[in-house]
C-alpha positions in Angstrom: 114.6 74.8 139.7 114.0 77.4 137.0 116.1 76.7 133.9 116.0 77.1 130.2 117.0 74.4 127.7 118.9 75.8 124.8 117.4 75.3 121.3 119.9 74.2 118.7 119.0 74.3 115.0 122.5 74.1 113.6 123.5 71.0 111.6 125.6 68.5 113.6 129.4 68.9 113.4 130.0 65.3 112.3 130.5 64.1 108.8 127.0 65.2 107.9 126.4 67.7 105.1 127.0 71.3 106.0 123.3 72.1 105.4 120.4 70.0 106.5 117.5 69.5 104.2 114.6 71.9 104.7 112.4 69.1 106.0 114.9 68.5 108.8 114.9 72.1 109.9 111.1 72.1 109.9 111.0 69.0 112.1 113.4 70.6 114.5 111.4 73.8 114.6 108.2 71.8 115.3 109.9 69.9 118.1 111.2 73.2 119.6 107.7 74.7 119.5 106.3 71.7 121.3 108.8 72.4 124.1 107.6 76.0 124.1 104.0 74.7 124.6 105.1 72.5 127.5 106.8 75.5 129.2 103.7 77.6 128.7 101.4 74.9 130.1 103.6 74.8 133.2 103.5 78.5 133.6 107.2 78.8 132.9 106.7 81.9 130.8 110.2 83.2 130.9 111.6 79.8 129.8 109.1 79.8 126.9 110.1 83.3 125.8 113.8 82.3 126.0 113.2 79.3 123.8 111.3 81.5 121.2 114.1 84.1 121.2 116.7 81.3 120.6 114.7 80.2 117.6 114.5 83.7 116.2 116.6 84.1 113.0 117.8 80.5 112.9 117.6 78.6 109.6 113.9 77.6 109.3 113.5 78.8 112.8 111.3 81.8 113.5 111.5 84.5 110.9 108.5 86.5 111.9 108.8 86.9 115.7 109.5 90.6 116.4 110.4 91.1 112.7 107.5 93.3 111.5 108.4 96.5 109.7 106.8 99.5 111.4 105.8 103.0 110.5 108.2 105.5 112.2 106.6 107.2 115.2 106.9 110.8 113.9 104.5 113.4 112.7 106.0 113.6 109.3 105.4 110.0 108.4 101.9 110.1 109.7 101.0 113.4 107.9 102.6 112.3 104.6 101.4 108.7 104.8 104.7 107.4 103.6 107.9 106.0 104.9 111.0 104.2 103.5 109.7 104.8 100.0 106.3 103.1 100.8 103.2 105.1 99.9 100.6 104.6 102.6 98.0 106.9 101.1 95.8 103.9 99.9 95.3 103.3 103.7 94.1 106.8 104.4 90.4 106.0 104.2 90.8 102.9 106.3 92.8 104.8 108.9 90.0 107.4 109.1 87.4 104.7 109.4 89.2 103.0 112.3 89.8 106.4 114.0 86.1 107.2 113.7 85.2 103.9 115.3 87.6 104.6 118.2 86.4 108.2 118.7 82.7 107.2 118.6 82.9 104.0 120.6 81.2 105.6 123.7 78.2 106.5 121.6 78.1 103.1 119.9 78.4 101.2 123.2 75.2 102.9 124.4 73.2 101.7 121.4 71.6 98.3 121.2 74.0 95.6 120.0 73.0 94.4 116.5 74.5 90.9 117.0 71.1 89.3 116.6 71.2 90.3 112.9 74.0 87.8 112.4 74.1 84.0 112.6 76.3 82.3 115.2 78.5 81.1 112.4 79.1 84.7 111.3 79.7 85.8 114.9 82.2 83.0 115.4 84.0 83.9 112.2 84.2 87.6 113.2 85.5 86.6 116.7 88.2 84.4 115.2 89.4 87.1 112.9 89.4 89.6 115.7 91.5 87.5 118.1 93.8 86.4 115.2 94.5 90.1 114.7 95.6 90.5 118.3 97.7 87.4 118.2 99.4 88.1 114.9 100.3 91.8 115.6 101.7 90.8 119.0 103.8 88.0 117.6 105.2 90.1 114.7 106.1 92.9 117.2 107.9 90.4 119.5 105.3 89.9 122.2 104.7 86.2 122.9 101.1 85.1 123.3 100.8 82.8 126.4 97.2 81.8 126.0 94.1 82.5 123.9 90.4 81.7 124.0 87.7 82.0 121.3 84.1 81.4 122.6 82.1 78.6 121.1 79.1 79.4 118.8 76.9 78.4 121.7 78.5 81.0 124.0 78.3 83.6 121.3 74.6 82.9 120.9 74.1 84.3 124.4 76.3 87.4 123.6 79.5 86.3 125.4 81.9 88.1 123.2 83.9 89.3 126.2 85.1 85.7 126.8 87.3 86.0 123.8 90.9 87.0 124.5 94.6 86.6 123.8 97.0 87.0 126.7 100.6 88.2 126.2 103.8 88.0 128.2 104.9 91.5 129.4 101.5 93.0 129.8 101.2 92.2 133.5 100.7 95.9 134.2 97.1 95.5 133.1 96.3 94.2 136.6 97.4 97.5 138.0 95.3 99.3 135.3 92.3 97.3 136.4 92.9 98.1 140.1 93.2 101.8 139.3 90.0 101.7 137.3 88.2 100.2 140.3 89.7 102.8 142.6 88.4 105.6 140.3 84.9 104.0 140.4 84.8 103.7 144.2 86.6 106.9 145.2 84.9 110.3 144.8 88.1 112.2 145.6 89.6 112.9 142.2 93.0 114.0 143.5 93.4 110.8 145.5 92.3 108.8 142.5 94.8 110.5 140.3 97.7 109.8 142.7 96.6 106.3 143.2 96.2 105.5 139.5 99.5 106.8 138.2 101.5 104.1 136.5 104.6 103.8 134.4 105.7 101.5 131.6 108.4 101.8 128.9 107.6 103.6 125.6 108.3 100.3 123.8 105.7 98.4 125.9 103.2 101.2 125.3 103.8 101.1 121.6 103.4 97.3 121.4 100.4 97.3 123.6 98.7 100.1 121.6 99.1 98.2 118.3 98.2 94.9 119.7 95.0 96.2 121.5 93.9 97.7 118.1 94.7 94.5 116.2 91.2 93.1 116.5 89.4 96.3 115.6 91.7 96.9 112.6 91.0 93.3 111.3 87.3 93.9 111.5 87.7 96.9 109.2 90.1 95.1 106.9 87.8 92.0 106.6 84.3 93.4 106.9 84.8 97.1 106.1 83.5 98.2 109.5 83.5 97.3 113.2 80.6 95.5 114.8 80.7 97.7 117.9 82.5 95.5 120.5 84.8 98.1 122.0 86.2 96.4 125.1 89.7 96.9 123.6 89.2 100.7 123.2 88.0 100.9 126.8 91.1 99.0 127.9 93.4 101.3 125.9 91.7 104.4 127.3 92.0 103.1 130.9 95.7 102.5 130.3 96.1 106.1 129.1 94.3 107.3 132.3 96.5 105.1 134.4 99.6 106.6 132.8 98.1 110.1 133.1 98.9 110.6 129.4 97.9 114.0 128.2 95.1 114.0 125.6 97.2 115.3 122.8 99.8 112.6 123.4 97.1 109.9 123.7 95.5 111.0 120.4 98.9 110.9 118.6 99.6 107.4 120.1 96.3 106.0 118.9 96.7 107.4 115.4 100.2 106.1 115.0 99.1 102.7 116.4 96.2 102.6 114.0 98.4 103.3 110.9 101.1 100.9 112.1 98.7 98.1 112.8 96.9 98.5 109.5 100.3 98.4 107.7 101.4 95.3 109.6 98.2 93.4 109.1 97.7 94.3 105.5 101.3 93.2 104.8 100.7 89.8 106.4 97.1 89.0 105.4 98.0 85.4 104.4 99.5 84.7 107.8 96.4 86.1 109.5 94.1 83.9 107.5 96.1 80.8 108.3 96.3 81.7 112.0 92.6 82.2 112.3 92.1 78.8 110.7 94.4 77.2 113.2 92.8 79.0 116.1 89.4 77.8 115.0 90.4 74.3 115.9 91.8 75.3 119.3 95.4 74.4 118.6 98.2 75.3 121.0 100.3 78.5 120.9 103.1 76.6 119.3 100.9 75.3 116.5 99.6 78.8 115.9 103.2 80.1 115.7 104.0 77.4 113.2 101.0 78.4 111.1 102.2 82.0 111.0 105.7 81.0 110.0 104.6 78.7 107.3 102.5 81.5 105.8 105.1 84.2 105.8 107.0 84.9 102.6 110.6 85.8 102.5 109.8 89.2 100.9 107.4 90.0 103.7 110.2 90.2 106.4 
């Protein structure tokens, strides 16, 4: 039977004080997140998401889930690099650098990978930061991670960067994107391919996906000042645009907005990203990763 257990963080209605001590709330949140982990481990993803949503906004519950401030998706905000009184012009060079990486990814992917110039420790650190970027952006936008994997240093020694991933609830459409991509490769009839590959998702899902998929690339620029040239995410984003038959002008605007928004979100929550990467480095559960994020978020960041 599929059911969801309600999470209650309110103080008991007996003669207890009207407000529990902070420690009591933290313990309750931790217990609730362990229940989220159990539901995820059983594949009960809807139950896990329901539990997380019940924790949202409760005292010492989840302040960060879906709470990220975002840049408005309009040409004025993007052109002026400001919104809600916030001057985004300091990010202009960073946005241009990220956009250059995205636009030139096809050229870079044809060049020899320079990973041998870095130690396995450096590769592992980069991989952790990259995946933490995906995880954190998704969580702050309200997309629940259901699993993640960071390759070991031994795997990275043999160039297995593609084994790194963070999977989110609500992005099941990616299976259709993959199937459409295979159809295009195996079918020489362009018209048949176009009809067979046409998909549809909500604008909200596309916005979240665009930001999350760029989260890793943006973190590389924030932390290292450049990208190492692993562009699986850009290919996945482009394949999704093709599947949606999104016009080039709309796709370009979508990418630029997503880049600016993702940079804004990750820069605002850099402490949470650092703590999250540290937690992911030890292979902790999704619940523990969420707890690390919540413990690192300041009140003025929400």
